[in-house]
C-alpha positions in Angstrom: -11.2 9.6 2.8 -9.3 7.2 5.5 -5.5 7.8 3.8 -5.1 4.2 4.6 -8.1 3.7 2.4 -6.7 6.2 -0.5 -5.9 5.1 -4.0 -2.1 6.1 -3.6 -2.2 3.5 -0.2 -3.7 0.7 -2.3 -0.9 1.5 -5.1 1.5 1.7 -2.1 0.6 -1.5 -0.9 1.0 -3.2 -4.2 4.6 -1.9 -4.4 5.7 -2.5 -0.9 4.5 -6.2 -1.3 6.6 -6.5 -4.3 9.6 -4.9 -2.5 9.0 -7.3 0.3 9.9 -10.1 -2.2 13.6 -8.8 -2.8 14.2 -8.8 1.5 17.4 -9.7 1.0 18.8 -7.5 -1.4 18.2 -3.5 -1.9 15.5 -2.4 -4.0 18.2 -1.2 -6.9 16.1 -0.8 -9.8 13.3 1.4 -7.7 16.2 3.5 -6.0 18.0 3.8 -9.8 14.4 4.7 -11.4 12.8 6.3 -8.4 15.9 7.7 -6.2 13.8 5.8 -3.3 12.9 2.5 -2.2 9.9 4.1 -0.1 6.6 2.6 -1.4 4.4 5.8 -0.6 7.1 8.1 -2.4 7.2 5.9 -5.5 3.4 5.8 -5.6 3.0 9.4 -5.3 5.5 10.0 -8.3 3.4 7.2 -10.6 0.3 9.4 -9.6 2.1 12.6 -10.4 3.1 11.6 -13.6 -0.2 10.2 -14.4 -1.8 13.6 -13.4 0.6 15.4 -15.4 0.8 13.4 -18.5 -2.4 11.9 -18.9 -4.7 14.4 -16.7 -6.2 11.6 -14.3 -4.6 10.4 -11.0 -4.5 6.8 -10.0 -7.6 5.0 -8.7 -5.9 1.7 -7.9 -2.8 -0.1 -8.4 -3.1 -3.7 -10.3 0.8 -4.8 -9.8 4.3 -3.7 -9.5 7.2 -5.6 -10.6 10.8 -5.0 -11.2 13.9 -6.8 -12.5 16.1 -5.0 -14.8 13.6 -2.6 -15.2 10.1 -1.9 -13.7 6.8 -2.1 -14.8 3.3 -1.0 -13.0 -0.2 -1.5 -13.9 -2.6 1.2 -12.5 -6.3 1.8 -13.2 -6.6 5.8 -13.5 -9.5 8.1 -12.0 -11.3 7.8 -15.4 -11.3 4.1 -15.7 -8.4 4.0 -18.1 -6.0 1.1 -17.5 -2.7 2.0 -17.8 0.6 0.2 -17.9 3.8 2.4 -16.7 7.3 1.0 -17.9 
């Protein structure tokens, strides 16, 4: 599979698009929660969590928003739709 078309690349693109909205400031929430503001690294952390805790990886990213906290919507490989807060 082309790495740019992988499910994690898609989730990273969703996260990156949201972070671009905050271009004038640092991504303080992502830095506090994930220790980074790197979208591919955040996507990898979310995927690892889903695999470890739910037994399925991310198939597709739906949304990512942050303000005081962060919330990400994904579809898992087994078809479950999930919101991670």
